[in-house]
A tleap script that builds the chain and sets N, CA, C and O, in Angstrom:
source leaprc.protein.ff14SB
mol = sequence {
  NMET VAL ASN ASP THR VAL ASP PHE ASN THR
  MET LYS GLU LEU LEU LYS LEU THR ASP GLY
  ASN LEU ALA SER HIE MET SER ALA LEU GLU
  LYS LEU ASP PHE VAL LEU VAL ASN LYS GLN
  PHE ILE GLY LYS LYS PRO ASN THR TYR PHE
  GLU ALA THR LYS LEU GLY LYS ALA ALA PHE
  LYS ILE HIE LEU ASP ALA LEU GLU LYS LEU
  LEU LYS GLN CSER
}
set mol.1.N position { 57.445 104.128 69.231 }
set mol.1.CA position { 57.648 104.922 70.152 }
set mol.1.C position { 57.551 104.407 71.715 }
set mol.1.O position { 57.731 105.172 72.663 }
set mol.2.N position { 57.243 103.010 71.853 }
set mol.2.CA position { 57.052 102.303 72.844 }
set mol.2.C position { 58.307 102.224 73.656 }
set mol.2.O position { 58.295 102.385 74.876 }
set mol.3.N position { 59.457 101.958 72.922 }
set mol.3.CA position { 60.753 101.794 73.416 }
set mol.3.C position { 61.545 102.936 73.146 }
set mol.3.O position { 61.272 103.718 72.235 }
set mol.4.N position { 62.497 103.057 73.889 }
set mol.4.CA position { 63.647 104.191 73.668 }
set mol.4.C position { 64.351 103.713 72.323 }
set mol.4.O position { 64.400 104.477 71.359 }
set mol.5.N position { 64.862 102.512 72.279 }
set mol.5.CA position { 65.557 102.099 71.137 }
set mol.5.C position { 65.052 100.741 70.638 }
set mol.5.O position { 64.419 100.020 71.410 }
set mol.6.N position { 65.310 100.359 69.364 }
set mol.6.CA position { 64.653 99.085 68.959 }
set mol.6.C position { 65.921 98.598 67.860 }
set mol.6.O position { 66.461 99.405 67.104 }
set mol.7.N position { 66.220 97.393 67.911 }
set mol.7.CA position { 67.168 96.851 67.045 }
set mol.7.C position { 66.571 96.369 65.687 }
set mol.7.O position { 65.371 96.114 65.582 }
set mol.8.N position { 67.547 96.239 64.538 }
set mol.8.CA position { 67.104 96.119 63.373 }
set mol.8.C position { 66.347 94.923 63.314 }
set mol.8.O position { 65.245 94.983 62.771 }
set mol.9.N position { 66.774 93.769 63.812 }
set mol.9.CA position { 66.052 92.491 63.722 }
set mol.9.C position { 64.717 92.545 64.284 }
set mol.9.O position { 63.784 92.003 63.692 }
set mol.10.N position { 64.548 93.177 65.416 }
set mol.10.CA position { 63.265 93.260 66.028 }
set mol.10.C position { 62.327 94.135 65.340 }
set mol.10.O position { 61.134 93.857 65.466 }
set mol.11.N position { 62.626 95.057 64.695 }
set mol.11.CA position { 61.889 96.058 63.759 }
set mol.11.C position { 61.544 95.455 62.745 }
set mol.11.O position { 60.440 95.681 62.249 }
set mol.12.N position { 62.389 94.568 62.215 }
set mol.12.CA position { 62.202 93.788 60.789 }
set mol.12.C position { 61.047 92.769 61.143 }
set mol.12.O position { 60.144 92.610 60.321 }
set mol.13.N position { 61.043 92.123 62.254 }
set mol.13.CA position { 60.118 91.063 62.550 }
set mol.13.C position { 58.815 91.567 62.968 }
set mol.13.O position { 57.832 90.866 62.726 }
set mol.14.N position { 58.672 92.679 63.559 }
set mol.14.CA position { 57.371 93.463 63.933 }
set mol.14.C position { 56.855 93.874 62.765 }
set mol.14.O position { 55.660 93.657 62.565 }
set mol.15.N position { 57.610 94.517 61.807 }
set mol.15.CA position { 57.119 95.067 60.698 }
set mol.15.C position { 56.673 94.096 59.539 }
set mol.15.O position { 55.818 94.385 58.701 }
set mol.16.N position { 57.343 92.942 59.601 }
set mol.16.CA position { 57.390 91.816 58.551 }
set mol.16.C position { 57.805 92.587 57.381 }
set mol.16.O position { 57.016 92.650 56.439 }
set mol.17.N position { 58.977 93.204 57.306 }
set mol.17.CA position { 59.858 93.708 56.219 }
set mol.17.C position { 60.982 93.049 55.815 }
set mol.17.O position { 61.515 92.295 56.629 }
set mol.18.N position { 61.474 93.181 54.677 }
set mol.18.CA position { 62.776 92.704 54.236 }
set mol.18.C position { 63.876 93.489 54.803 }
set mol.18.O position { 63.670 94.586 55.322 }
set mol.19.N position { 65.005 92.975 54.723 }
set mol.19.CA position { 66.192 93.683 55.105 }
set mol.19.C position { 66.216 95.004 54.349 }
set mol.19.O position { 66.227 96.104 54.903 }
set mol.20.N position { 66.223 94.810 53.114 }
set mol.20.CA position { 66.377 96.090 52.154 }
set mol.20.C position { 65.472 97.050 52.304 }
set mol.20.O position { 65.787 98.240 52.282 }
set mol.21.N position { 63.896 96.503 52.519 }
set mol.21.CA position { 62.853 97.521 52.641 }
set mol.21.C position { 63.113 98.328 53.952 }
set mol.21.O position { 62.964 99.550 53.920 }
set mol.22.N position { 63.463 97.754 55.010 }
set mol.22.CA position { 63.488 98.364 56.479 }
set mol.22.C position { 64.668 99.190 56.294 }
set mol.22.O position { 64.635 100.247 56.924 }
set mol.23.N position { 65.718 98.974 55.579 }
set mol.23.CA position { 67.062 99.781 55.659 }
set mol.23.C position { 66.728 101.043 54.726 }
set mol.23.O position { 67.287 102.114 54.960 }
set mol.24.N position { 65.795 100.915 53.644 }
set mol.24.CA position { 65.510 102.060 52.904 }
set mol.24.C position { 64.702 102.985 53.615 }
set mol.24.O position { 64.936 104.193 53.660 }
set mol.25.N position { 63.780 102.435 54.154 }
set mol.25.CA position { 62.765 103.235 54.936 }
set mol.25.C position { 63.552 104.065 56.108 }
set mol.25.O position { 63.324 105.249 56.355 }
set mol.26.N position { 64.433 103.326 56.731 }
set mol.26.CA position { 64.988 103.987 57.877 }
set mol.26.C position { 65.974 105.082 57.323 }
set mol.26.O position { 66.059 106.206 57.817 }
set mol.27.N position { 66.601 104.706 56.406 }
set mol.27.CA position { 67.581 105.685 55.557 }
set mol.27.C position { 66.723 107.123 55.395 }
set mol.27.O position { 67.177 108.205 55.768 }
set mol.28.N position { 65.528 106.962 54.834 }
set mol.28.CA position { 64.767 107.992 54.496 }
set mol.28.C position { 64.405 108.921 55.880 }
set mol.28.O position { 64.471 110.146 55.976 }
set mol.29.N position { 64.052 108.055 56.789 }
set mol.29.CA position { 63.713 108.899 58.051 }
set mol.29.C position { 64.987 109.415 58.882 }
set mol.29.O position { 64.921 110.341 59.691 }
set mol.30.N position { 66.159 108.695 58.579 }
set mol.30.CA position { 67.356 109.301 59.168 }
set mol.30.C position { 67.593 110.621 58.158 }
set mol.30.O position { 68.030 111.634 58.705 }
set mol.31.N position { 67.390 110.657 57.052 }
set mol.31.CA position { 67.763 111.872 56.407 }
set mol.31.C position { 66.858 113.145 56.827 }
set mol.31.O position { 67.295 114.292 56.740 }
set mol.32.N position { 65.730 112.882 57.227 }
set mol.32.CA position { 64.739 113.774 57.889 }
set mol.32.C position { 65.006 114.125 59.218 }
set mol.32.O position { 64.317 114.955 59.812 }
set mol.33.N position { 66.074 113.477 59.788 }
set mol.33.CA position { 66.391 113.653 61.251 }
set mol.33.C position { 65.295 113.264 62.115 }
set mol.33.O position { 65.076 113.862 63.167 }
set mol.34.N position { 64.520 112.175 61.668 }
set mol.34.CA position { 63.452 111.614 62.486 }
set mol.34.C position { 63.881 110.424 63.407 }
set mol.34.O position { 63.213 110.046 64.370 }
set mol.35.N position { 65.120 109.849 62.990 }
set mol.35.CA position { 65.401 108.635 63.644 }
set mol.35.C position { 67.247 108.782 63.788 }
set mol.35.O position { 67.996 109.275 62.945 }
set mol.36.N position { 67.550 108.307 64.849 }
set mol.36.CA position { 69.065 108.174 64.827 }
set mol.36.C position { 69.427 106.698 64.610 }
set mol.36.O position { 68.832 105.819 65.232 }
set mol.37.N position { 70.379 106.430 63.748 }
set mol.37.CA position { 70.720 105.009 63.419 }
set mol.37.C position { 72.139 104.838 64.131 }
set mol.37.O position { 73.138 105.501 63.850 }
set mol.38.N position { 72.060 103.874 65.064 }
set mol.38.CA position { 73.347 103.464 65.728 }
set mol.38.C position { 73.835 102.236 65.283 }
set mol.38.O position { 73.110 101.257 65.459 }
set mol.39.N position { 74.919 102.090 64.742 }
set mol.39.CA position { 75.497 100.854 64.486 }
set mol.39.C position { 76.984 100.496 65.249 }
set mol.39.O position { 77.948 101.222 65.492 }
set mol.40.N position { 76.758 99.195 65.488 }
set mol.40.CA position { 78.046 98.834 66.532 }
set mol.40.C position { 78.274 97.255 66.265 }
set mol.40.O position { 77.522 96.648 65.504 }
set mol.41.N position { 79.266 96.670 66.876 }
set mol.41.CA position { 79.548 95.419 66.680 }
set mol.41.C position { 79.428 94.562 68.061 }
set mol.41.O position { 80.004 94.954 69.075 }
set mol.42.N position { 78.775 93.564 68.048 }
set mol.42.CA position { 78.673 92.802 69.427 }
set mol.42.C position { 79.410 91.474 69.069 }
set mol.42.O position { 78.991 90.659 68.247 }
set mol.43.N position { 80.665 91.348 69.857 }
set mol.43.CA position { 81.558 90.437 69.266 }
set mol.43.C position { 81.693 90.665 67.897 }
set mol.43.O position { 81.836 91.833 67.535 }
set mol.44.N position { 81.675 89.781 67.076 }
set mol.44.CA position { 82.081 89.990 65.618 }
set mol.44.C position { 80.737 90.275 64.973 }
set mol.44.O position { 80.882 90.387 63.756 }
set mol.45.N position { 79.584 90.418 65.334 }
set mol.45.CA position { 78.210 90.573 64.707 }
set mol.45.C position { 78.037 92.048 64.540 }
set mol.45.O position { 78.389 92.771 65.472 }
set mol.46.N position { 77.532 92.576 63.453 }
set mol.46.CA position { 77.142 93.868 63.466 }
set mol.46.C position { 75.741 94.097 64.174 }
set mol.46.O position { 74.950 93.155 64.212 }
set mol.47.N position { 75.439 95.223 64.691 }
set mol.47.CA position { 74.334 95.189 65.421 }
set mol.47.C position { 73.887 96.851 65.131 }
set mol.47.O position { 74.659 97.779 65.373 }
set mol.48.N position { 72.488 97.039 64.566 }
set mol.48.CA position { 72.111 98.267 64.321 }
set mol.48.C position { 70.709 98.510 64.974 }
set mol.48.O position { 69.756 97.737 64.881 }
set mol.49.N position { 70.726 99.846 65.733 }
set mol.49.CA position { 69.416 99.973 66.378 }
set mol.49.C position { 69.030 101.461 66.049 }
set mol.49.O position { 69.828 102.267 65.570 }
set mol.50.N position { 67.806 101.721 66.336 }
set mol.50.CA position { 67.113 102.868 65.922 }
set mol.50.C position { 66.663 103.442 67.110 }
set mol.50.O position { 66.298 102.731 68.045 }
set mol.51.N position { 66.650 105.109 67.186 }
set mol.51.CA position { 66.138 105.804 68.310 }
set mol.51.C position { 65.386 106.894 67.721 }
set mol.51.O position { 65.895 107.454 66.750 }
set mol.52.N position { 64.352 107.255 68.111 }
set mol.52.CA position { 63.528 108.454 67.509 }
set mol.52.C position { 64.222 109.777 68.208 }
set mol.52.O position { 64.531 109.908 69.392 }
set mol.53.N position { 64.362 110.630 67.226 }
set mol.53.CA position { 64.736 112.019 67.791 }
set mol.53.C position { 63.822 112.876 68.180 }
set mol.53.O position { 62.674 112.540 67.888 }
set mol.54.N position { 63.965 114.060 68.848 }
set mol.54.CA position { 63.079 114.961 69.395 }
set mol.54.C position { 62.135 115.344 68.069 }
set mol.54.O position { 60.907 115.337 68.161 }
set mol.55.N position { 62.725 115.628 67.011 }
set mol.55.CA position { 61.997 115.840 65.941 }
set mol.55.C position { 61.144 114.825 65.403 }
set mol.55.O position { 60.015 115.116 65.010 }
set mol.56.N position { 61.638 113.528 65.347 }
set mol.56.CA position { 60.846 112.598 65.058 }
set mol.56.C position { 59.465 112.275 65.797 }
set mol.56.O position { 58.353 112.038 65.325 }
set mol.57.N position { 59.949 112.350 67.211 }
set mol.57.CA position { 58.747 112.332 68.057 }
set mol.57.C position { 57.631 113.347 67.934 }
set mol.57.O position { 56.443 113.038 68.025 }
set mol.58.N position { 58.051 114.508 67.734 }
set mol.58.CA position { 57.104 115.545 67.361 }
set mol.58.C position { 56.258 115.288 66.207 }
set mol.58.O position { 55.039 115.457 66.176 }
set mol.59.N position { 57.078 114.820 65.153 }
set mol.59.CA position { 56.424 114.632 63.773 }
set mol.59.C position { 55.353 113.456 64.011 }
set mol.59.O position { 54.215 113.443 63.542 }
set mol.60.N position { 55.929 112.474 64.826 }
set mol.60.CA position { 54.810 111.224 65.107 }
set mol.60.C position { 53.480 111.827 65.918 }
set mol.60.O position { 52.344 111.442 65.638 }
set mol.61.N position { 53.725 112.721 66.855 }
set mol.61.CA position { 52.674 113.109 67.556 }
set mol.61.C position { 51.692 113.910 66.711 }
set mol.61.O position { 50.482 113.815 66.914 }
set mol.62.N position { 52.251 114.782 65.666 }
set mol.62.CA position { 51.490 115.454 64.734 }
set mol.62.C position { 50.619 114.547 64.029 }
set mol.62.O position { 49.416 114.782 63.922 }
set mol.63.N position { 51.278 113.314 63.444 }
set mol.63.CA position { 50.599 112.422 62.696 }
set mol.63.C position { 49.422 111.855 63.393 }
set mol.63.O position { 48.331 111.768 62.829 }
set mol.64.N position { 49.638 111.445 64.682 }
set mol.64.CA position { 48.688 110.796 65.426 }
set mol.64.C position { 47.668 111.831 65.908 }
set mol.64.O position { 46.607 111.343 66.297 }
set mol.65.N position { 47.765 112.995 65.954 }
set mol.65.CA position { 46.916 114.042 66.290 }
set mol.65.C position { 45.808 114.104 64.937 }
set mol.65.O position { 44.578 114.138 64.986 }
set mol.66.N position { 46.577 114.105 63.904 }
set mol.66.CA position { 45.771 114.186 62.615 }
set mol.66.C position { 44.920 113.066 62.305 }
set mol.66.O position { 43.817 113.229 61.782 }
set mol.67.N position { 45.406 111.885 62.618 }
set mol.67.CA position { 44.526 110.628 62.753 }
set mol.67.C position { 43.278 110.736 63.596 }
set mol.67.O position { 42.152 110.566 63.129 }
set mol.68.N position { 43.530 111.029 64.875 }
set mol.68.CA position { 42.530 111.258 65.769 }
set mol.68.C position { 41.411 112.211 65.177 }
set mol.68.O position { 40.205 111.961 65.164 }
set mol.69.N position { 42.019 113.327 64.698 }
set mol.69.CA position { 40.986 114.397 64.103 }
set mol.69.C position { 40.065 113.856 62.867 }
set mol.69.O position { 38.915 114.224 62.627 }
set mol.70.N position { 40.801 112.936 62.165 }
set mol.70.CA position { 40.076 112.411 61.075 }
set mol.70.C position { 39.067 111.410 61.499 }
set mol.70.O position { 38.020 111.283 60.865 }
set mol.71.N position { 39.343 110.684 62.561 }
set mol.71.CA position { 38.403 109.599 63.001 }
set mol.71.C position { 37.414 110.278 63.751 }
set mol.71.O position { 36.339 109.679 63.735 }
set mol.72.N position { 37.420 111.457 64.480 }
set mol.72.CA position { 36.487 112.156 65.012 }
set mol.72.C position { 35.459 112.828 64.145 }
set mol.72.O position { 34.352 113.120 64.597 }
set mol.73.N position { 35.858 113.108 62.751 }
set mol.73.CA position { 34.964 113.625 61.811 }
set mol.73.C position { 34.234 112.528 61.048 }
set mol.73.O position { 33.379 112.853 60.224 }
set mol.74.N position { 34.469 111.468 61.235 }
set mol.74.CA position { 33.771 110.176 60.759 }
set mol.74.C position { 32.410 109.943 61.480 }
set mol.74.O position { 31.730 108.953 61.210 }
savepdb mol mol.pdb
quit
């Protein structure tokens, strides 16, 4: 949520995931309308980048709020 968009390779490196693992997770998030997956070509190379949707941002905020509440109970 720090960046408006992030490309596939950057996300893969940050999360230390394989191509297939990241692709399957992002596909699941796309089906829930939490992320928008944009595919384009830069020259002859494919480039995929992700962007959180309004619904995805709201779900993430709910998740963070739940974690904060859990931590405060400890």
